[in-house]
C-alpha positions as a Markdown table, in Angstrom:
| # | Residue | x | y | z |
|---|---|---|---|---|
| 1 | Glu | -24.3 | 9.6 | -26.0 |
| 2 | Asn | -20.6 | 10.4 | -26.6 |
| 3 | Ile | -18.3 | 9.8 | -23.6 |
| 4 | Gln | -14.8 | 11.1 | -23.7 |
| 5 | Ile | -12.0 | 10.2 | -21.3 |
| 6 | Phe | -9.2 | 12.6 | -20.9 |
| 7 | Met | -5.9 | 11.2 | -19.6 |
| 8 | Ser | -4.1 | 14.5 | -19.4 |
| 9 | Ser | -4.9 | 14.7 | -15.7 |
| 10 | Val | -2.8 | 11.6 | -15.0 |
| 11 | Asn | 0.8 | 12.4 | -14.2 |
| 12 | Gly | 1.9 | 8.8 | -14.0 |
| 13 | Leu | 1.4 | 5.6 | -12.2 |
| 14 | Val | 2.4 | 4.6 | -8.7 |
| 15 | Ser | 3.0 | 0.9 | -8.2 |
| 16 | Val | 3.1 | -0.5 | -4.6 |
| 17 | Cys | 4.3 | -4.1 | -4.2 |
| 18 | Val | 4.1 | -5.9 | -0.8 |
| 19 | Tyr | 6.6 | -8.6 | 0.0 |
| 20 | Lys | 6.1 | -9.5 | 3.7 |
| 21 | Ala | 4.6 | -8.6 | 7.0 |
| 22 | Arg | 5.9 | -9.3 | 10.5 |
| 23 | Gly | 4.5 | -9.0 | 14.0 |
| 24 | Ile | 1.0 | -10.1 | 12.9 |
| 25 | Thr | -1.6 | -10.7 | 15.6 |
| 26 | Ala | -4.1 | -12.5 | 13.4 |
| 27 | Pro | -4.7 | -16.3 | 13.7 |
| 28 | Pro | -2.7 | -18.4 | 11.2 |
| 29 | Ala | -5.8 | -19.3 | 9.2 |
| 30 | Ala | -6.7 | -15.6 | 8.6 |
| 31 | His | -6.5 | -14.3 | 5.1 |
| 32 | Leu | -4.3 | -11.2 | 5.1 |
| 33 | Tyr | -4.4 | -8.5 | 2.4 |
| 34 | Leu | -3.3 | -4.9 | 2.0 |
| 35 | Arg | -5.5 | -1.9 | 1.2 |
| 36 | Val | -3.5 | 0.7 | -0.6 |
| 37 | Arg | -4.5 | 4.3 | -1.0 |
| 38 | Leu | -2.7 | 7.1 | -2.9 |
| 39 | Leu | -3.3 | 10.4 | -1.0 |
| 40 | Pro | -4.5 | 13.1 | -1.4 |
| 41 | Trp | -6.3 | 11.7 | -4.4 |
| 42 | Lys | -7.9 | 8.8 | -2.6 |
| 43 | Glu | -7.1 | 6.3 | -5.4 |
| 44 | Glu | -7.5 | 2.8 | -3.9 |
| 45 | Gly | -6.6 | -0.8 | -4.6 |
| 46 | Phe | -6.2 | -4.1 | -2.8 |
| 47 | Thr | -3.6 | -6.9 | -2.9 |
| 48 | Gly | -4.4 | -10.6 | -3.1 |
| 49 | Ser | -4.5 | -12.5 | 0.3 |
| 50 | Val | -2.1 | -14.8 | 2.0 |
| 51 | Thr | -2.1 | -16.6 | 5.3 |
| 52 | Ser | 0.4 | -16.0 | 8.1 |
| 53 | Ser | 2.7 | -18.4 | 9.8 |
| 54 | Asp | 2.4 | -19.4 | 13.4 |
| 55 | Gly | 5.3 | -17.0 | 14.0 |
| 56 | Gly | 3.3 | -14.0 | 12.9 |
| 57 | Glu | 4.8 | -13.5 | 9.5 |
| 58 | Ala | 3.2 | -13.4 | 6.1 |
| 59 | Ile | 4.9 | -13.6 | 2.7 |
| 60 | Trp | 3.5 | -12.6 | -0.6 |
| 61 | Asp | 5.0 | -13.7 | -3.9 |
| 62 | Asn | 4.3 | -12.7 | -7.5 |
| 63 | Thr | 1.5 | -15.3 | -7.8 |
| 64 | Asp | -0.4 | -13.7 | -4.9 |
| 65 | Lys | -1.3 | -10.5 | -6.7 |
| 66 | Asn | 1.0 | -8.6 | -4.5 |
| 67 | Glu | 1.1 | -5.4 | -6.6 |
| 68 | Val | -1.3 | -2.5 | -6.8 |
| 69 | Thr | -1.0 | 0.2 | -9.4 |
| 70 | Leu | -2.7 | 3.6 | -8.9 |
| 71 | Ala | -3.0 | 6.7 | -11.0 |
| 72 | His | -1.1 | 9.8 | -9.7 |
| 73 | Leu | -3.4 | 12.6 | -10.7 |
| 74 | Ser | -2.2 | 16.2 | -11.4 |
| 75 | Thr | -3.6 | 18.6 | -8.8 |
| 76 | Thr | -3.0 | 21.7 | -6.9 |
| 77 | Ala | -3.3 | 19.9 | -3.6 |
| 78 | Thr | -1.2 | 21.4 | -0.9 |
| 79 | Ser | -0.6 | 18.2 | 1.0 |
| 80 | Ala | 2.4 | 16.0 | 0.1 |
| 81 | Pro | 1.6 | 12.9 | -1.9 |
| 82 | Cys | 1.8 | 9.7 | 0.2 |
| 83 | Val | 0.9 | 6.0 | 0.1 |
| 84 | Glu | -1.4 | 4.9 | 2.9 |
| 85 | Ile | -1.4 | 1.2 | 3.7 |
| 86 | Glu | -3.8 | -0.8 | 5.9 |
| 87 | Leu | -3.1 | -4.5 | 6.7 |
| 88 | Arg | -6.4 | -6.2 | 6.9 |
| 89 | Ser | -7.4 | -9.7 | 8.1 |
| 90 | Arg | -10.4 | -11.7 | 6.8 |
| 91 | Glu | -11.3 | -14.5 | 9.2 |
| 92 | Leu | -14.0 | -17.1 | 8.8 |
| 93 | Tyr | -14.9 | -15.5 | 5.5 |
| 94 | Val | -17.2 | -12.9 | 7.3 |
| 95 | Tyr | -15.1 | -11.2 | 9.9 |
| 96 | Asp | -12.9 | -8.4 | 8.4 |
| 97 | Arg | -10.7 | -6.2 | 10.6 |
| 98 | Ser | -7.8 | -3.8 | 10.4 |
| 99 | Leu | -4.5 | -5.0 | 11.9 |
| 100 | Gly | -2.8 | -1.6 | 11.5 |
| 101 | Ser | -2.1 | 1.2 | 9.1 |
| 102 | Gly | 0.8 | 3.5 | 8.1 |
| 103 | Gln | 1.8 | 6.1 | 5.6 |
| 104 | Val | 4.9 | 6.6 | 3.4 |
| 105 | Asp | 5.7 | 10.1 | 2.0 |
| 106 | Ile | 6.4 | 9.7 | -1.7 |
| 107 | Ser | 7.2 | 13.4 | -2.5 |
| 108 | Asp | 10.7 | 12.4 | -3.7 |
| 109 | Leu | 9.3 | 9.8 | -6.1 |
| 110 | Val | 6.7 | 12.0 | -7.8 |
| 111 | Ala | 8.5 | 15.4 | -7.8 |
| 112 | Asp | 7.3 | 17.7 | -10.6 |
| 113 | Asp | 10.6 | 19.5 | -10.9 |
| 114 | Leu | 12.3 | 17.5 | -13.6 |
| 115 | Asp | 15.6 | 19.3 | -13.0 |
| 116 | Ser | 16.0 | 17.9 | -9.5 |
| 117 | Pro | 17.2 | 14.4 | -9.1 |
| 118 | Arg | 14.6 | 12.0 | -7.8 |
| 119 | Ala | 14.4 | 8.3 | -7.0 |
| 120 | Leu | 12.2 | 6.1 | -9.2 |
| 121 | Glu | 11.6 | 3.4 | -6.7 |
| 122 | Arg | 12.1 | 2.7 | -3.0 |
| 123 | Glu | 12.0 | -0.4 | -0.9 |
| 124 | Thr | 11.1 | 0.2 | 2.7 |
| 125 | Trp | 9.8 | -1.3 | 5.9 |
| 126 | Val | 6.7 | 0.5 | 7.2 |
| 127 | Ser | 5.8 | 0.3 | 10.9 |
| 128 | Leu | 2.0 | 0.2 | 11.4 |
| 129 | Asn | 0.0 | 1.9 | 14.0 |
| 130 | Thr | -1.9 | -0.9 | 15.7 |
| 131 | Asp | -4.2 | -1.4 | 18.7 |
| 132 | Ser | -1.8 | -4.1 | 20.0 |
| 133 | Ser | 1.2 | -3.1 | 22.2 |
| 134 | Ser | 2.6 | -6.7 | 22.2 |
| 135 | Ala | 4.5 | -6.6 | 18.9 |
| 136 | Glu | 5.6 | -4.1 | 16.3 |
| 137 | Thr | 3.8 | -4.9 | 13.1 |
| 138 | Arg | 5.8 | -4.0 | 10.0 |
| 139 | Val | 5.3 | -4.4 | 6.2 |
| 140 | Leu | 8.0 | -4.5 | 3.5 |
| 141 | Leu | 7.0 | -2.6 | 0.4 |
| 142 | Arg | 8.5 | -1.5 | -2.9 |
| 143 | Ile | 7.0 | 1.8 | -4.2 |
| 144 | Glu | 7.8 | 2.7 | -7.8 |
| 145 | Tyr | 6.8 | 5.7 | -10.0 |
């Protein structure tokens, strides 16, 4: 059986790097990680996990597998490309829950019009939609195309 893989449908790669999270409501022993999706294509990846401090902050460094690279596929999709992130907490190795999610529009990073100026990367704080009203949960990301 001859299997061929065509890469012509891949426009480029979107890299999402997480640096830190603040306002976390998980216990300090919880393992926190980020689920990253590239929409509308639903490409998905996960970062490595870290633990949060007593003050509700978590810091990833380069040794924590803090970067996810996803394929930006060519398409005729009508919705704007965006990165969806979900901060997740794994507690006691069995209990896995969402701490919040958010989206970042990346239209300016992946613009098809090569004549228009575009940014190649962006560093931004993303506020997450959470069930908790006690603190604002935010994640610092770098998104690169």
